[in-house]
N, C-alpha and C positions, 0 to 999 in steps of 0.2 A: 245266116240262113245265105245260100247263092241263090240264081235264078230258078233254079228248078224247085225250091223249097225244101230241097235238103240241108243240114248243116256239114260243113265240112271243118276239119281240124286245122287251128292255127298253131305251125310248128317254128313260126319265127317268135322274134321279140325277146323277153325276158328267160323264158324257158328254153331258147336256144343257146341263149348266152351262159345259162346254169349248167346246160348239160356238155357244153365245151369245156368250162371251167373243172367240172366233174370229171370228164375223160382226161384233160391235161392233168391234175393231180393225181388221178391214177396212174398216169404213165409216168409221173414224176414218183410215185411210192414204187413202182414196179422196177424202175430203175435203180433207184437208191439201196431197195430191199435184196432184189435178186442180180439185176445186171452188171452193178458195179462191182461188188464182191467178186464177180466170175471173171470179168475184164482184169480186174485188179491180180488176182491171183494170177490169172495167164500171162501177164506182162511182168510180173514179181513187185508189184508195191507192196508196201509195209503196210502193217494194220493201222498204225497212226495216220498215215495218209488216207488211207481207204475211208477209215472213221471221219477224217475231215470233209473228205468230198460227198459223203453220203449226209453229214450235215448240212453242207452248202446246197445240196438238191433240195432237202426237206424245207430249209428254208426258202428257197425259190417257189416251191410248190404252196408254200403259207401265203406267199404275196399274190397269189391269184384269186 
């Protein structure tokens, strides 16, 4: 409760860290599933290199 007697929401601490991790993981997933193949096709990378890059991004997302 604050000085006025009403409760305030706590946006920091553990919940803030969990939300940041969730957003970062979602960003990595978006990049590996949608953006990476589109960019790879645009610049002419082979499919095996694209799959290797996708795997690297997903491993990075799992470390968070």
